[in-house]
Each structure stands twice: as structure tokens, then as C-alpha cells.
N, C-alpha and C positions, 0 to 999 in steps of 0.2 A: 503493501499500498505505498509506504512512505517514498521506494524507488518510483511507482507511477506517478505520484505527485510530485516529485522531483522533474520527472521528465516533462513533466505539463509546466514546470514553472511556476508551480504552487508556493506561495510564501511560507504556507505551515511546514514546507518539507526543507526548503532553501537556508532557513535561517536554524544552526543547531540547538539554539535552546528552544526555540517556538517546536520544533521536531521532538524534543524531548518532552515538552509538555503536550503534544499531541499524543505522545505514544502511552503517557499516562492517562490522558484522556479514554483512548482505544482500551485500556486493561481495566480501566471503570467501566466502561460499558459492555465489555463481555462480562465482566464479574456480576453485573447485576442484571444480567441476561440471563445467565446461568442460574442463579438464585432466584429470578422468575420463572425459570422452566422447571428447577427442580425442587421447591420448597412449597410448603403448605402453607396457605394463606394465613396469615397471622395481622391481625388488625394495627396492634403495636410497633411489632416491625415493619410492616408496611409504611405509619406514618412517620420510624424513624429514617426509613429508607428515602422517602420522601423529602423529609429536610434536609437531608444531608447532598442531596441529589441537587437540591436549589441552590443550596450554599456553593458546592461545587461548582456549578453550571455557572453560577453569580459571578466567581473569581475569575471564572475563564473569559467572560464576557468581555469584564471589567480589563484584563489583560489583553485580549485580541485589540481593542479600541484604542490602549495605550500604545500598543505595537506597530498601529495604522495597518492592520491586517483588514483586506477588504471581506465583507460577509460572504462573498462569494466563494473565495476559497476556504472557508469553514462547511461551508453547504457542499462543495465537493466532497470534501474528505469525509462527510457523513452519509453522502450517497455511496462512494466507495466502500466506505466500512459496512454498511448496510448489505452492499450485494456480495461482499467476501465474505462477511461472519454467516449471512444466511448460506450459504452454498456449503462452508464447511459445519454449521452444526444443524442443518438439514440431512447432510448425508452420515449423520450419525444415529441415525434411524429414528429420529423426532419427525413430528407430525411439523412440517413446511409452514404451516399455517399460524401454528400457536408459534414456530419459532420466529416467524415474521413479525406477530404481535408481539411478543416480549421484545425483539431485537429493537423494534420501532420506539417502544413506550421506554428504552432504556437509552435511547438516540434522543428522543425528544424531552426526555428529562434532563440534558444538556443541552441541546439546542434552545429550548423556550426559556430557562432563566440566563443564559449568556446573553442571548439577542436583546432581552430586557435591560440588562445593566448594558450590553453596549449601547443600546439607546442614550441611556442615564449618561453616559460619559460624554456624550457628542452632545448632548442637551448644555451641561456643564460646560464644554468649551465654547457653545454657542453664546452661552450668556456670560461667558468673561470675555470673547470677543466684542460683543457688544456694549459691555463696560466699557473696554477700551477705547472703543470707538467714539462711546460718547464723551467718555474725558476728552480726547482729542479735538471733537467738534467744540467742546466746553472752553477749552484752551484756545482755540482758533478764536471763538465769539469774543472772548475775554482780552485777548491780548492784541487782537489785531482790528476786527469789528468795531467794537466798543470804543478800543482806545481813538481809531479814526473818528467816529463820531465827537468823541468827546474834543478831539482838535479842532473840527468843524466847526462846534459851537463855541469853542474859545475864538477863534479867529474873527467870527459873526459879533460877538461882543467887542472884540477889538476894531473892527469895522465900523460899528456904530457909536462911536465915543463921541464924534461928533452931533450927534442924532440930527442929522440931517435929512433930507429929502427921502422918502420909502422907508421910514423906520418902523413903519406898522408891518409892511412886509417881511422885515426883516425879525420882529417881534413873532410873527407867525412861523416864519421860518424857525426859530428857535424853539417853539412850543411844539414842531415837529419833530425837531432833532433831540429834543429832552424826552420825548414818549419814545423815539425809537431806542432810544439809549437804554432807559429803565425796561424797555421789553429786552433787549437784547442781554442785558445781565440778568434778568428774571430768566430767559432761556439758558443761558449759560448755569445759572446756579441750578436749575432742574437738570442738566445733562448731566453736573458732577456726581448726581445721587444714584444710587443702584441699591438693591438689596445684597449682594455678592455671599458673604458666609454670614450675616444676620439673619433674624428672623424677621420676617414682614412687618411686624409690630415694631422694630426696633428699627428699621431702617423709616417707617412713617415718621416715627417722633424726631428722629435726626434730621429728616426733611422738614417739618415743621419748625423744628427750632432754628432752622438757619433762614428762615425767610424774614423779609423786612418787618418791623413793626408797625409799618404806616399800615391802615386802615384798608380793606378789611382784616383784621386780624384773625389767625388761625388757632383754633384750639383741639387739641388730640387728646381723645380718651381712650382707655382699652378696657376690657371685661372680660374675665373668664382666661383660661391659661392658655399663654399664646404659644405656638408650636411651628416646625419647621414645615413649610409645604414643598411640592415638588420644584426643582430648582426654576422651570419653565414657568410655571405657575405663580410662585412668587414674583418675579420679575414682570410677567405682564401685568400682575394686580398692582404691583406698582407702579408702574407705568400709568394705569388705568385711575389710580387716587390720583398719583402727580396731575396728569390732564384735567381730572373734575376740580381738584382745587385752584389750577392755575387758571382755568376757565373761570370759577367763581370770583377770584381774586380782580379780575381785568373787567368782567361784564356783570357783576352783582349789582354795585350800586351800593350794597350793604356796608354794615360795620363791622359785623363778626362771622366768622364760619365755624363751622363745628365739627370736625371729623370723629366719629364714635365708631371703633371697632368691637364688634361682640362676636369670642370666641365658645361658641356651642362645642357642642358632642360630636352632631353630624355634620356641620357647616360654620361656614365662617360670613358674617354679615358686617360690610363696611358702609354706613352711610355719611355724604357729604351735606352738610344743611347750611345755607346762608338765609339772612333776613335781609336780601335784597329786594329788585324791582319785580322779580319772577318774569316769564313770558307764557303766550300762549303757544301749548304743545304741539298746536296743527299749524304754527308759523315758524319758519326758521329765521331765528334772530342772528344778528353778526355773532360770531364764536360759538354758535350751535354745531360748528362741523367739527369740532374738538369732543362735543361728545359722540356723534357720531363715531367717531374713530374708536373711542373708548367701548362703545357696544360693538362694535366688530372686535376689537381686542377682547372682550367678554366672552364672544361667541367663540373665540378659536380654543380659551383655557373650559370650554364649557362650563362658564358661569352666567348669570344673569345680572344686566344691566338696566334698573329703570330708573325713570326721572318722571318725578311728582314737582311740579310747576303750576302756579296761578298768578299772573298779573296782580302785584301787589304784596303779595304774602312770601317771596322768596322760593328758593329751589331746594329740593333735596334730590340727589341722586344715590340709590345704595346698590352696592355690589354684594351678590349674593353667591360664594363658592359651598358647593354642596359636597359633603363627605371630603373634606381635606386631607384627611391623614396626615402623614408625616411622621418626623420624630420629635420627641419634646425636646 
């Protein structure tokens, strides 16, 4: 099997370390297949074997992802192992159908958990890449764009020292530049924040703590035992919350925003409420595109985003993530 994989240029056979890991996997699959064929069903033993299989397969998946081995190489090895082992084991007088079922169960016991952890590692890499990208954009906004706007404002101030004709137009230009500078700084602040190794709850509180004290102010509260969610879910949920808060600070015209996180047994509910002007749900107001993007992000992670708003009574946006699970 190793020779055939090597002849095909399969990464599992060309690297000595990985080839040794593959041999261990093959021995494990064959042993478990023999156990399935020769042992009487024992619920306690079956449960132990299943737990051990999942653990071993999960370790393999993480290793394959970190070794940058394409899943196609692993699937080819699994196919070859099935064909070769089926011929050998069925030739010993056993029922071929029974052997095939036992062999398939043993191989899938490795492949399935390995595939799941392989994907988990890739998602973690993607989250890190997104974080680095956001930090790079944040630095560009702060160091180049915001600096350029500030320099432009300074030059306009210098040009109007004489207070001659056209001063009104200059005042308007200054107001526009001041607004653009504030928005750029706000975006740079937003982009610097992500979940990373934190709990989502901690990342939200850090983000709120860094917001400017200008109204509307933001108050963050958390109820229940916070826990980590899957990496992709945490990052998307944080971006949603950040976008909703940013949208409320820009457009609500309110004095305060309240951000509440409720950590329940089977779900996480995060609500962002402002005391601003509100809006008609059937009318898209300026800035509502941010809420539409937040809804799309929520759908991607299987969450629900609801928006409750009435003119004159403010807006409440609620994000619900069902069965978040994760580790404490």
C-alpha cells in the first residue's frame, strides 16, 4: 500500500514521518476490524472503542491539516486500504459482506473525526488571517488616510486665517472633513478588534471599553456563564455585534446604547438597544445596509437576527445563536 501511494506521489507516503503515522493508522484500522469481526457485542466496550476512535481520528485530522496534506491524499489511502484489506480478510473464510461492513466502520471511525478536526484547523487559520488583514487595514486607515485628512483640515484652517470671501464654503468643507476623519478613526478602531483567543463576551467588553465617550454612550452587560463558541461562530457574531453598535452610534441620534448578552443553557441571546429616533421597518433609511449585512452574516452561522424599531422609540437588534456549546 505504501509503495503504491508513493508511486502516485501521495503525500502520505513521500514524507517518512507522515508514512510512519499512516502505518500506525493502518494497524489501528485492522485491529478494530478484527475486534468487530471476532468479538461479541459489549455495550461498555463499544462505547470505549468509539470514544478512543474519535480521539485518535481527531488527532490525525489536526496533524494532516498542520502538515498541509490535501484531503484527497487521505481519501485515496482509505480507498486502497479498504480494497487491500477486504481481499485479505475475506480470503480467510469470512463472509465478505460482514468483513466489508466491519472494515468500513473502522475506516470511517478514523475518517469522520479526522475530517471534522481538519476543517476546525482551517477555520482557525482563516480567523487568524482575517484578524491580520483587519489589523493591516486598520493601520492603513490610521496612519495614511486619517493622517491625510487631518493634514487637509490643517491646511484649510491656515488658508482661512484672513477670513476673506468664500469662508462659508471653507467652513462647510471643514465640517465634511471633520466628519470623514471621525468616521475613519471609528472604522480603524472597529477593525483593530476581534475575538482571537478570548471568549466572545470578553471581546465585546474590550471593544465597548475602547469606544469614545461621546454620545451615544454604550453600556455592556453580561448574564449567565460565558463560554467559548466555535471559532468561526465567535468571529462572525462579534462582527455582527460590532456592526450593529457602529450603526446605532452613527444613525440613532440617541443618548445611550445598551448591549446585553444572555448566556443560556441552549442558546446565546445578544441584544443591542438604543433610545434614538427609530425608523419604519418597510423603509430603508441611511445606514440600514449595515443591518442587512449583519442579517446575512447571521444566516451564515445559523443564527437569527431580528430588528424591532418604531419611529420615536428607538431600535433593538437581537442576535440569537442556538445551542452554542463550546468549552467553558
